[in-house]
C-alpha positions in Angstrom: -53.1 -90.9 82.7 -50.4 -89.3 80.5 -49.3 -91.0 77.6 -45.4 -90.8 77.5 -45.3 -89.3 74.2 -47.8 -86.3 75.2 -45.1 -84.5 77.0 -42.5 -83.0 75.2 -39.0 -80.9 75.2 -39.0 -77.1 75.3 -39.8 -75.5 72.0 -37.4 -72.5 73.0 -34.8 -71.0 74.3 -35.7 -69.4 77.6 -35.2 -65.6 75.8 -38.5 -66.4 74.0 -40.1 -65.5 77.0 -39.4 -61.8 76.0 -41.4 -59.8 73.7 -39.1 -58.8 70.9 -39.2 -55.9 69.6 -40.6 -56.0 66.2 -43.6 -57.4 68.4 -44.3 -53.9 70.5 -46.9 -52.2 68.9 -49.7 -52.5 70.7 -48.9 -55.1 72.4 -46.8 -52.9 74.3 -49.8 -50.1 74.8 -50.4 -52.3 78.3 -49.6 -55.5 79.3 -49.3 -57.8 82.2 -45.3 -58.0 83.2 -46.2 -61.6 83.6 -47.9 -61.7 80.1 -47.2 -64.8 77.8 -45.1 -63.5 74.8 -47.3 -62.7 71.2 -44.9 -64.7 69.4 -45.6 -67.9 71.0 -49.2 -67.1 70.0 -48.0 -67.2 66.4 -46.0 -70.7 67.1 -49.5 -72.4 68.2 -51.4 -70.5 65.4 -49.6 -72.1 63.2 -48.7 -75.5 64.6 -53.0 -75.9 65.1 -53.2 -74.2 61.1 -55.5 -71.6 62.0 -56.1 -69.2 59.2 -58.5 -66.1 58.6 -61.7 -68.3 58.2 -61.5 -69.5 61.8 -61.8 -68.0 64.8 -59.5 -68.0 68.1 -60.7 -67.8 71.4 -59.1 -66.5 74.7 -61.0 -66.9 78.1 -58.6 -65.9 80.2 -57.5 -62.7 77.6 -56.5 -60.5 80.3 -54.7 -57.5 78.6 -55.5 -58.9 75.3 -51.8 -60.4 74.2 -53.7 -63.6 72.1 -56.5 -61.1 70.3 -54.6 -58.4 69.4 -52.0 -61.0 68.2 -54.8 -63.0 65.8 -55.9 -59.1 65.0 -52.2 -58.6 63.6 -52.4 -61.7 60.9 -56.1 -60.9 60.2 -57.7 -63.6 62.5 -61.2 -63.3 64.5 -60.8 -63.7 67.6 -63.3 -63.4 70.8 -62.4 -63.1 74.4 -63.5 -63.4 77.6 -62.4 -61.3 80.8 -63.5 -60.7 84.4 -61.7 -58.2 85.4 -63.1 -54.9 84.2 -59.4 -53.1 84.1 -58.2 -55.7 81.8 -60.8 -55.9 79.8 -60.6 -52.5 78.8 -57.1 -52.4 78.1 -58.1 -55.6 75.9 -60.9 -53.5 73.8 -59.1 -50.6 73.6 -56.4 -52.1 72.1 -58.5 -53.7 69.5 -59.6 -50.8 68.1 -57.6 -49.7 65.4 -59.7 -47.2 63.7 -58.9 -44.1 65.6 -57.5 -41.4 63.5 -53.7 -41.4 65.1 -53.3 -37.3 64.0 -56.6 -36.8 66.0 -55.6 -39.0 69.1 -52.4 -37.0 69.1 -53.8 -34.1 68.1 -56.3 -34.0 71.1 -54.0 -34.9 73.5 -51.5 -32.1 72.8 -54.1 -30.0 73.6 -55.1 -32.1 77.1 -51.4 -31.3 77.8 -50.8 -27.7 77.4 -54.5 -27.4 79.4 -53.2 -29.7 82.1 -49.7 -28.2 82.1 -51.4 -24.4 82.4 -53.3 -25.6 85.4 -50.3 -27.2 87.0 -48.7 -24.2 86.5 -51.3 -21.7 88.2 -51.0 -24.1 91.4 -47.0 -23.4 90.9 -46.4 -26.8 90.3 -43.5 -28.0 87.8 -44.0 -31.4 85.9 -40.7 -31.7 84.1 -39.0 -33.9 86.6 -39.2 -36.4 89.2 -36.6 -34.0 92.0 -38.6 -32.4 94.8 -40.1 -29.4 93.7 -39.8 -26.9 96.4 -37.1 -25.5 98.0 -37.2 -24.8 102.2 -38.5 -21.2 101.8 -41.4 -22.3 99.2 -44.3 -22.6 100.7 -46.5 -26.3 100.7 -49.7 -26.6 98.3 -52.4 -26.1 100.1 -55.0 -28.1 98.3 -53.7 -31.3 96.7 -56.4 -33.7 95.4 -57.5 -37.1 96.4 -59.5 -39.4 96.2 -62.3 -40.2 98.8 -61.2 -42.4 101.9 -63.4 -45.8 100.8 -61.9 -45.4 97.3 -58.0 -44.4 99.2 -58.3 -47.5 101.0 -58.6 -49.8 98.4 -55.4 -49.1 97.2 -51.9 -50.6 98.3 -50.3 -48.4 100.7 -47.8 -46.0 99.3 -48.8 -47.0 95.4 -48.9 -43.5 94.6 -47.4 -40.6 96.3 -49.8 -37.1 97.1 -48.4 -35.1 94.5 -48.4 -37.5 91.6 -51.9 -38.9 92.7 -52.9 -34.9 92.7 -51.5 -34.4 89.2 -53.2 -37.6 87.6 -56.3 -36.3 89.2 -56.1 -33.3 87.3 -55.2 -34.5 84.1 -58.2 -37.0 84.6 -60.1 -33.7 85.3 -59.1 -32.5 81.8 -59.8 -35.1 79.7 -63.1 -35.5 81.0 -64.0 -31.9 80.8 -62.5 -31.9 76.8 -63.8 -35.2 76.6 -63.7 -36.6 73.1 -65.0 -40.4 72.4 -63.5 -40.9 70.0 -59.9 -40.7 71.5 -60.9 -41.0 74.9 -60.2 -44.4 75.5 -57.1 -44.6 74.2 -55.8 -41.6 76.4 -56.9 -43.6 79.3 -55.0 -46.8 78.5 -51.6 -44.5 77.8 -52.4 -43.1 81.4 -53.2 -46.7 82.8 -49.7 -47.8 81.7 -47.9 -44.7 82.4 -49.2 -44.8 86.2 -47.9 -48.4 86.6 -44.5 -48.0 84.2 -43.5 -44.6 86.2 -45.8 -42.1 88.2 -46.7 -44.6 91.1 -44.7 -46.3 93.5 -45.3 -49.8 92.4 -42.7 -52.8 90.9 -43.9 -55.9 89.9 -42.3 -59.4 90.6 -44.3 -63.0 91.8 -46.4 -60.0 93.4 -47.2 -56.6 92.9 -45.5 -54.4 95.4 -44.2 -51.0 96.3 -40.4 -49.9 95.7 -38.5 -46.9 96.8 -41.3 -44.0 97.4 -40.8 -41.0 95.8 -41.9 -37.6 96.6 -42.9 -36.3 93.1 -42.7 -37.9 89.8 -44.1 -36.5 86.1 -47.1 -37.5 84.9 -48.2 -35.1 81.4 -45.0 -36.0 79.6 -45.0 -39.9 80.7 -48.5 -39.7 79.6 -48.1 -38.0 76.5 -45.5 -40.2 75.0 -47.5 -42.9 75.4 -50.1 -41.4 73.4 -47.8 -40.7 70.7 -46.6 -44.0 71.0 -50.3 -45.3 70.0 -50.5 -42.9 67.1 -47.3 -44.0 65.5 -48.7 -47.8 65.7 -52.1 -46.8 64.8 -50.9 -45.1 61.6 -49.3 -48.5 60.6 -52.0 -51.1 61.2 -55.6 -49.2 60.5 -55.9 -50.7 57.2 -56.1 -54.2 59.5 -59.0 -52.3 61.9 -61.7 -54.6 60.2 -60.7 -57.9 61.3 -63.4 -59.1 63.7 -62.3 -58.8 67.8 -64.5 -59.0 70.3 -64.1 -59.0 74.3 -67.1 -59.7 77.3 -66.7 -58.9 80.5 -67.8 -62.2 82.1 -66.9 -65.2 84.0 -64.4 -68.2 82.3 -66.6 -70.5 83.7 -69.8 -69.7 82.2 -69.0 -69.5 78.2 -72.0 -70.8 77.6 -74.1 -67.8 78.0 -71.8 -65.8 75.9 -70.4 -68.0 73.2 -72.6 -69.3 70.4 -72.7 -73.4 69.8 -70.2 -74.9 67.7 -68.4 -71.5 67.1 -64.8 -71.4 68.1 -62.1 -73.5 66.0 -59.1 -73.0 68.3 -58.5 -71.9 72.1 -55.0 -70.1 72.9 -55.1 -69.1 76.8 -53.3 -68.7 80.1 -55.1 -69.0 82.9 -54.4 -68.1 86.4 -52.1 -70.4 88.5 -52.8 -71.9 91.6 -51.0 -69.5 93.9 -51.5 -66.9 96.5 -51.2 -64.4 93.7 -53.7 -61.9 94.1 -54.2 -61.0 90.7 -57.0 -58.0 91.1 -53.7 -56.6 93.0 -51.7 -55.9 89.6 -54.2 -54.0 88.2 -55.7 -52.2 91.6 -53.8 -48.5 91.4 -55.9 -47.7 87.9 -58.8 -50.0 88.5 -59.3 -47.3 91.5 -58.1 -44.1 89.9 -60.2 -45.0 87.0 -63.8 -45.9 88.6 -63.5 -49.4 87.5 -63.6 -50.4 91.4 -65.3 -48.1 93.5 -65.6 -49.8 97.0 -65.1 -53.2 98.7 -68.2 -54.7 97.4 -67.7 -53.6 93.8 -64.1 -55.8 94.7 -65.8 -58.6 95.9 -67.9 -58.7 93.1 -64.9 -58.5 90.7 -63.0 -61.5 92.9 -66.5 -63.9 92.9 -66.4 -63.7 89.1 -62.6 -65.7 88.7 -61.3 -69.0 88.6 -60.4 -69.2 92.7 -56.3 -69.0 92.8 -55.6 -67.7 95.5 -57.2 -67.6 99.5 -58.0 -63.3 99.3 -60.7 -64.9 96.5 -62.5 -67.7 98.9 -66.0 -67.2 100.1 -68.3 -69.6 101.9 -70.6 -70.3 99.2 -67.6 -71.4 96.9 -68.6 -75.0 95.7 -66.7 -75.9 92.8 -64.1 -78.0 94.7 -67.3 -80.6 94.5 -66.6 -81.0 91.1 -63.2 -83.0 92.1 -64.3 -84.6 94.6 -63.5 -88.0 93.4 -59.6 -86.9 92.0 -57.5 -88.9 93.6 -54.5 -86.7 93.0 -55.9 -83.5 93.9 -57.5 -84.5 97.3 -54.0 -86.0 98.1 -52.5 -82.9 96.9 -55.0 -81.2 99.5 -54.1 -84.0 102.3 -50.7 -83.0 101.7 -51.0 -79.2 102.1 -53.7 -79.7 105.4 -50.8 -81.7 107.3 -47.8 -79.5 106.7 -49.6 -76.6 107.7 -50.5 -78.6 110.8 -47.1 -79.9 111.6 -45.9 -76.3 111.2 -48.2 -74.8 113.6 -49.7 -72.3 110.9 -53.3 -71.1 111.9 -53.9 -68.0 110.2 -57.2 -67.6 108.3 -55.6 -67.6 104.8 -53.2 -70.3 105.8 -56.5 -72.4 106.8 -57.9 -71.7 102.8 -54.4 -73.8 101.7 -56.4 -76.9 101.1 -59.5 -75.5 100.0 -58.4 -73.3 97.3 -56.4 -75.7 95.5 -59.5 -78.0 95.0 -61.4 -74.8 94.1 -59.2 -73.8 92.2 -59.4 -77.2 89.8 -63.2 -77.5 90.5 -63.6 -74.0 88.6 -61.0 -74.9 85.7 -63.8 -78.1 85.2 -66.2 -76.0 85.0 -64.6 -73.6 82.5 -63.4 -76.9 80.6 -66.8 -78.7 80.9 -69.0 -75.7 79.5 -66.3 -74.9 76.8 -67.1 -78.3 74.9 -70.1 -77.4 73.0 -69.0 -74.0 71.9 -65.6 -75.7 70.1 -65.9 -77.2 66.4 -65.2 -80.4 66.0 -61.2 -80.8 65.7 -61.2 -77.4 67.6 -57.0 -77.4 69.1 -56.2 -76.1 72.5 -53.4 -74.6 74.3 -53.1 -73.6 77.8 -49.9 -72.0 79.7 -50.0 -73.0 82.7 -47.0 -73.4 85.7 -46.5 -75.6 88.7 -46.7 -74.1 91.8 -45.3 -74.5 95.5 -46.6 -71.4 97.2 -48.7 -73.9 99.2 -46.4 -74.9 102.2 -44.0 -75.8 99.2 -46.1 -78.8 98.2 -45.8 -78.9 94.5 -49.0 -78.9 92.3 -48.0 -79.8 89.2 -50.6 -78.1 87.2 -50.2 -79.1 83.6 -50.4 -82.6 84.2 -53.4 -82.2 86.4 -55.0 -80.0 83.8 -54.5 -82.1 81.1 -56.2 -85.1 83.2 -59.1 -83.0 84.1 -59.4 -82.5 80.4 -59.1 -86.3 79.6 -61.7 -87.1 82.0 -64.1 -84.8 80.2 -63.6 -86.1 76.6 -60.9 -83.9 75.6 -57.7 -85.9 73.7 -54.6 -84.8 75.4 -51.8 -84.0 72.5 -48.7 -82.7 74.6 -47.6 -81.2 77.0 -44.8 -78.5 76.0 -42.4 -77.0 78.2 -42.4 -73.6 77.6 -39.9 -72.4 79.9 -38.3 -73.1 83.7 -38.8 -70.5 86.7 -37.1 -70.1 90.7 -39.5 -70.5 92.8 -39.4 -67.4 95.3 -39.6 -69.0 98.8 -37.7 -72.4 97.8 -35.6 -72.1 95.2 -37.3 -75.1 93.0 -37.4 -75.1 89.6 -41.1 -75.0 88.5 -42.0 -75.6 85.0 -44.3 -73.8 82.7 -45.9 -75.9 80.1 -48.6 -75.2 77.3 -51.0 -78.1 78.0 -52.4 -79.3 74.2 -55.9 -80.5 73.4 -58.2 -81.8 71.1 -61.7 -81.3 70.4 -63.2 -84.6 68.7 -66.7 -83.4 68.8 
């Protein structure tokens, strides 16, 4: 039972969900569109009284919002992330030891090399307009990916000509590779890919917008490298603050964290919905070789908390951990009854009830394994959202997560309203909340 005093009103106006201009340094190098803002991290660091003598954990660290903000404040941190592209982004965003002048200089050389090669092929990279007039001959040999890797991409997520130019730029980076700046150069390209080179758009789910025949590649990439250089010039003095990222499953924390080593947790786990989080980074993951085939993609999904039906497998067993939770079982029954009533028979729809139980079972595994890694008095903040993705059956994620945490010995201190949003299908108002916990030890 959640005590009435534990539920609080919104901490701030809705616009506080946006990243503030003064916070863009490093955070904007590469980030999920729906990432929570860095000032929310600051709010809870302040609420919890965290200082540089303590350590913060983000067990679902994504692209590193919590970790980067901690480093800016001189607070040691550690992150867990299973998605290799997101993990790479976090690690790179936490490396402020790079010489900014060397980074920009090397990138300039690479840009010149890539543009010379494109010019030799009769390709202009300075604008998105069609490159060839009717009388111009087509490019004979556009580079592309092997068919098995190309099949992993969302259809039309990048057009053939921008893909050719991107692969040529990647070749130039590899041929003139400088390990001191290589990761930052690649991260800049990842950000440029999803923000303009490709045809992607991001809403509740990633999709393909109007398909463009061409888009500039080298210029947008170099602009992002220069932004990185400017940020690094102001932040290098803070490079020594400890920040570590483990590429791992957040349900198996005992394998990567020392006992009694964590003072605070600030994180946002996946929500129980039909959002396939691996699609959000699919373009750059495939182009950079983090995901090379369907087997690798399957392995990635198996290391995630089950939050959508595209990552459910026969051997999954986390649902057994919530078999006695009547609220979760009731929601699963309602979903299945609604499915039958509506005559929904696809393989994915048949998994809606099960994935709901698997999701909360996975969160139980995570919270149970976390206990021994927390110091007595540790404070925790979980940003989660209500969902109605499964045939419009409401799932009050924050409330249920709080109940599960209490059953594991955590104290539920509050549930703060972070913001509200409108469900795409039902137009219902859904709460996004911060579940605050305390571990007495």
